[in-house]
C-alpha positions as CSV (number, residue, x, y, z in Angstrom):
1,M,-26.5,35.8,31.5
2,K,-27.8,32.4,30.4
3,S,-31.2,31.1,31.4
4,K,-31.5,27.8,33.2
5,T,-33.0,26.3,30.1
6,E,-30.1,27.4,27.9
7,E,-27.6,26.1,30.5
8,A,-29.4,22.8,30.5
9,V,-29.4,22.5,26.7
10,T,-25.7,23.4,26.6
11,S,-24.9,20.9,29.3
12,S,-26.8,18.2,27.5
13,V,-25.1,18.9,24.1
14,F,-21.6,18.9,25.5
15,G,-22.4,16.0,27.7
16,R,-23.2,13.9,24.6
17,R,-20.1,15.0,22.8
18,G,-17.9,14.4,25.8
19,G,-15.2,16.5,27.6
20,A,-12.8,16.1,24.7
21,W,-15.1,18.1,22.4
22,V,-15.3,20.9,25.0
23,A,-11.5,20.9,25.3
24,W,-11.1,21.1,21.5
25,R,-13.4,24.1,21.2
26,D,-11.5,25.9,23.9
27,P,-8.8,28.1,22.1
28,G,-6.5,27.6,25.0
29,S,-6.9,23.8,25.1
30,P,-3.8,21.7,25.4
31,Q,-5.4,19.3,23.0
32,R,-5.3,21.9,20.2
33,F,-1.7,22.8,21.0
34,R,-0.7,19.2,20.8
35,K,-2.3,18.8,17.4
36,A,-0.6,22.0,16.3
37,G,2.7,20.7,17.7
38,L,2.4,17.5,15.7
39,A,1.6,19.4,12.5
40,G,4.6,21.7,13.1
41,C,6.9,18.8,13.9
42,A,5.8,16.8,10.8
43,C,6.4,19.9,8.6
44,L,9.8,20.4,10.1
45,V,10.7,16.7,9.5
46,T,9.4,17.1,5.9
47,L,11.6,20.2,5.4
48,L,14.6,18.4,6.7
49,F,14.0,15.5,4.2
50,V,12.9,17.8,1.3
51,Q,15.8,16.7,-0.9
52,P,15.2,12.9,-0.6
53,L,11.5,13.5,-0.9
54,A,12.1,15.4,-4.2
55,R,14.3,12.6,-5.5
56,L,11.5,10.1,-4.5
57,I,8.9,12.1,-6.5
58,S,11.3,12.2,-9.4
59,L,11.8,8.4,-9.2
60,A,8.0,7.9,-9.1
61,L,7.6,10.0,-12.3
62,Q,10.4,8.1,-14.1
63,N,9.9,4.6,-12.9
64,D,6.5,2.9,-13.4
65,L,7.1,0.5,-10.6
66,H,7.1,3.3,-8.0
67,S,4.5,5.6,-9.7
68,Y,2.0,4.9,-6.9
69,I,4.2,6.4,-4.1
70,P,3.0,10.1,-4.4
71,M,-0.6,8.8,-3.6
72,V,0.4,7.1,-0.4
73,P,0.5,10.1,2.0
74,L,-2.7,11.4,0.4
75,I,-4.4,8.1,1.1
76,S,-3.0,8.0,4.6
77,G,-4.3,11.5,5.3
78,Y,-7.7,10.5,4.0
79,L,-7.9,7.4,6.1
80,L,-7.1,9.6,9.2
81,Y,-9.9,12.0,8.2
82,I,-12.6,9.3,7.8
83,Q,-11.7,7.0,10.7
84,P,-14.3,6.9,13.5
85,K,-13.8,9.8,15.9
86,T,-13.1,8.4,19.4
87,V,-12.4,10.3,22.6
88,V,-8.7,9.5,23.1
89,P,-6.8,11.5,25.7
90,Y,-3.6,13.1,24.2
91,R,-0.4,12.6,26.1
92,S,3.3,12.3,25.4
93,S,4.5,8.7,25.1
94,T,8.2,9.7,25.5
95,G,9.6,6.1,25.5
96,A,7.8,5.1,22.3
97,A,8.9,8.4,20.7
98,I,12.5,7.9,21.7
99,V,12.5,4.3,20.3
100,S,10.9,5.4,17.0
101,A,13.4,8.3,16.7
102,A,16.3,5.9,17.4
103,V,15.1,3.6,14.7
104,G,14.9,6.6,12.4
105,F,18.5,7.7,13.2
106,A,19.7,4.1,12.7
107,F,18.2,4.0,9.1
108,L,19.6,7.5,8.4
109,A,23.0,6.5,9.7
110,A,23.0,3.4,7.5
111,A,22.0,5.5,4.5
112,I,24.8,8.0,5.1
113,G,27.4,5.3,6.2
114,L,26.9,3.1,3.2
115,G,26.7,6.1,0.9
116,E,28.2,5.4,-2.5
117,R,27.9,1.6,-2.1
118,L,24.2,1.9,-2.4
119,N,22.3,2.6,-5.7
120,V,19.8,5.4,-5.8
121,I,16.7,3.3,-5.0
122,D,18.3,1.4,-2.1
123,H,19.6,4.7,-0.6
124,L,16.1,6.2,-1.0
125,A,14.6,3.2,0.7
126,L,16.7,3.6,3.8
127,T,16.1,7.4,3.8
128,M,12.3,7.0,3.6
129,L,12.4,4.4,6.4
130,A,14.1,7.1,8.5
131,Y,11.5,9.7,7.4
132,V,8.5,7.5,8.3
133,S,10.1,6.6,11.7
134,F,10.5,10.3,12.5
135,I,6.9,11.0,11.6
136,V,5.8,8.1,13.9
137,A,8.0,9.5,16.6
138,S,6.3,12.8,16.3
139,G,2.9,11.2,16.7
140,F,4.0,9.4,19.9
141,L,5.6,12.6,21.3
142,F,2.6,14.9,20.8
143,L,-0.5,12.6,20.8
144,G,0.7,9.5,22.6
145,S,0.3,5.7,22.4
146,P,-3.6,5.6,22.8
147,W,-4.0,7.9,19.7
148,M,-1.3,6.0,17.8
149,R,-3.1,2.7,18.4
150,A,-6.4,4.2,17.2
151,A,-4.6,5.5,14.1
152,A,-2.4,2.5,13.6
153,F,-3.5,1.6,10.1
154,P,-3.3,5.1,8.5
155,V,0.1,5.6,10.1
156,A,1.4,2.2,9.1
157,F,0.2,2.8,5.5
158,L,3.0,5.3,5.2
159,I,5.4,2.4,4.9
160,F,4.4,2.2,1.2
161,M,6.3,5.4,0.7
162,V,9.4,3.3,0.9
163,P,10.5,2.2,-2.6
164,L,11.2,-1.5,-3.0
165,P,14.9,-2.2,-2.8
166,D,16.5,-3.7,-6.0
167,A,17.1,-7.1,-4.3
168,A,13.4,-7.4,-3.5
169,V,12.4,-6.3,-7.0
170,N,14.8,-8.9,-8.6
171,W,13.5,-11.7,-6.4
172,L,9.9,-10.8,-7.1
173,E,10.4,-10.5,-10.8
174,L,12.2,-13.9,-11.1
175,T,9.6,-15.6,-8.9
176,L,6.7,-14.2,-10.9
177,V,8.4,-15.0,-14.3
178,A,8.9,-18.6,-13.3
179,A,5.4,-19.1,-11.9
180,S,3.8,-17.2,-14.8
181,A,5.6,-19.5,-17.3
182,D,4.4,-22.6,-15.5
183,T,0.8,-21.3,-15.5
184,A,0.9,-20.2,-19.1
185,A,2.3,-23.6,-20.1
186,W,-0.6,-25.4,-18.2
187,M,-3.2,-23.1,-19.9
188,F,-1.8,-23.8,-23.4
189,R,-2.1,-27.6,-22.7
190,V,-5.7,-27.1,-21.4
191,T,-6.6,-25.3,-24.7
192,G,-5.0,-28.1,-26.7
193,T,-2.4,-25.8,-28.3
194,P,0.8,-27.7,-29.4
195,M,3.7,-26.4,-27.3
196,F,7.3,-27.2,-26.5
197,R,8.7,-25.6,-23.3
198,D,12.3,-25.0,-22.4
199,G,12.4,-23.0,-19.1
200,T,10.8,-19.7,-19.9
201,L,10.8,-20.3,-23.6
202,L,7.4,-21.5,-25.0
203,A,7.6,-22.7,-28.6
204,L,4.2,-22.5,-30.3
205,P,3.2,-23.1,-33.9
206,G,4.8,-20.3,-35.9
207,I,6.3,-18.4,-33.0
208,V,8.5,-18.8,-29.9
209,L,7.5,-16.8,-26.8
210,E,10.0,-15.9,-24.1
211,V,8.6,-15.0,-20.7
212,E,11.0,-12.1,-19.7
213,R,11.1,-9.9,-16.6
214,E,9.0,-7.3,-18.4
215,C,6.2,-10.0,-18.4
216,S,6.4,-10.4,-14.6
217,G,3.7,-7.8,-14.0
218,I,5.4,-6.7,-10.8
219,R,4.0,-3.2,-10.9
220,S,0.4,-4.5,-11.2
221,T,1.1,-7.0,-8.5
222,V,2.4,-4.4,-6.1
223,V,-0.6,-2.1,-6.8
224,L,-3.0,-5.0,-6.4
225,F,-1.4,-5.9,-3.1
226,I,-1.8,-2.3,-1.8
227,T,-5.4,-2.3,-3.0
228,S,-6.0,-5.5,-1.1
229,V,-4.4,-4.0,2.1
230,L,-6.6,-0.9,1.8
231,A,-9.8,-2.8,1.0
232,S,-9.3,-5.4,3.8
233,N,-8.9,-2.6,6.4
234,L,-11.9,-0.6,5.1
235,F,-14.4,-3.5,4.6
236,L,-13.3,-6.4,6.8
237,Q,-13.3,-6.9,10.5
238,S,-11.7,-10.3,11.0
239,T,-7.9,-10.4,10.9
240,S,-7.9,-13.9,9.4
241,R,-10.2,-12.7,6.5
242,R,-8.0,-9.6,6.0
243,I,-4.9,-11.9,5.7
244,A,-6.9,-14.2,3.3
245,L,-7.7,-11.3,1.0
246,M,-4.1,-10.1,0.9
247,A,-2.7,-13.6,0.4
248,L,-5.0,-14.0,-2.6
249,V,-3.0,-11.4,-4.5
250,I,0.0,-13.5,-5.4
251,P,-1.9,-16.5,-7.0
252,L,-4.2,-14.0,-8.6
253,A,-1.2,-12.1,-10.1
254,I,0.3,-15.3,-11.4
255,V,-3.0,-16.5,-13.0
256,R,-3.4,-13.0,-14.6
257,N,0.1,-13.1,-16.1
258,G,-0.4,-16.7,-17.4
259,F,-3.7,-15.7,-18.9
260,R,-2.1,-12.7,-20.6
261,I,0.6,-14.9,-22.1
262,L,-2.1,-17.3,-23.2
263,V,-4.1,-14.6,-25.0
264,I,-1.0,-13.2,-26.8
265,G,0.2,-16.7,-27.8
266,L,-3.2,-17.7,-29.2
267,L,-3.4,-14.4,-31.1
268,C,0.0,-15.2,-32.6
269,V,-1.0,-18.7,-33.5
270,H,-4.4,-18.1,-35.0
271,I,-4.0,-14.6,-36.5
272,G,-0.3,-14.2,-37.1
273,P,3.1,-13.7,-35.5
274,H,2.7,-9.9,-36.0
275,M,0.3,-9.9,-33.0
276,I,3.4,-10.0,-30.8
277,D,3.6,-6.3,-31.5
278,S,-0.1,-5.6,-31.0
279,F,-1.7,-3.3,-28.5
280,I,-2.7,-6.2,-26.3
281,H,1.0,-7.0,-25.7
282,R,2.6,-3.5,-25.7
283,R,-0.2,-1.6,-23.8
284,G,-2.5,-4.3,-22.5
285,G,-1.3,-4.3,-18.9
286,P,-4.2,-2.0,-17.6
287,I,-6.8,-4.3,-19.2
288,F,-5.5,-7.4,-17.5
289,F,-5.1,-5.5,-14.2
290,A,-8.7,-4.5,-14.4
291,L,-9.7,-8.1,-15.1
292,S,-7.7,-9.2,-12.0
293,L,-9.7,-6.8,-9.9
294,I,-12.9,-8.7,-10.6
295,P,-12.0,-11.9,-8.6
296,L,-10.4,-9.7,-5.9
297,L,-13.6,-7.7,-5.5
298,L,-15.8,-10.9,-5.6
299,S,-13.6,-12.4,-2.9
300,L,-13.9,-9.2,-0.8
301,F,-17.7,-9.3,-1.2
302,W,-17.9,-13.0,-0.1
303,L,-15.5,-12.4,2.9
304,R,-17.5,-9.3,3.9
305,R,-20.8,-11.2,3.8
306,H,-19.3,-13.8,6.1
307,D,-17.9,-11.1,8.3
308,T,-21.4,-9.7,8.6
309,R,-22.9,-13.1,9.6
310,V,-20.3,-13.5,12.3
311,D,-20.8,-10.0,13.6
312,A,-24.6,-10.5,13.7
313,R,-24.4,-13.5,16.1
314,P,-25.3,-12.7,19.7
């Protein structure tokens, strides 16, 4: 038997935590069964997609462009873990679940129907879109729309599991190459370096540089964009400031590529053409990626300070 004092303390504690906490602690709680149902459904979907998921991991290990993909579900899970705990009633949003599952079946049917006409990456892209759609459908089915709204960003972050289709990669590479060549040419002129340009060919004293697709920095750009998406959600409140931080990535990537070409060109001009085979050219990508993080973080700091001022107003 509990004393009246004990009952008052217990009532006070659970009153502060809310009824959802009491329901979660109850072993027979429907809340716990719904979470268990979601976990079981997600595991089942993962087992059904185990072969394409294995191919995706193999692709990530072999292709530098997609090497970030295995980290995506881990980051998404961590975001779910650290997000503010809110009392959201669990319920089945059957309509949203059916729509999400229908989208998943459509992507899966496209992947199967197109079959041999697709290359490996494009086939995986469609299959992963189906996988993510079924995971989303599971969330709607077991936890409902209110919970999915509260967990919108961690769930949406799973879209980065989808590898970039070849058409998108080709367009991005060509765009970055052209813009990087323009930027590098401008930088050479600013430094007073004699130069003749023909498209992506930059003729410097003693050497001719060609800005090729390998110089596009597409992998660093994609990782930088994902970083900006993650940082904007974690540290910024205003939607416009989040968009501004993400939009900064493209010009930042172009300036980074142009600066890298400038450095390599100046080394070749002032030290010797053999610098084209130096470490800074062959393995210098991470160095310039780290440099590009500096203006991104400074911009984030400035936007966050402005966010704080706005939030502090009455």
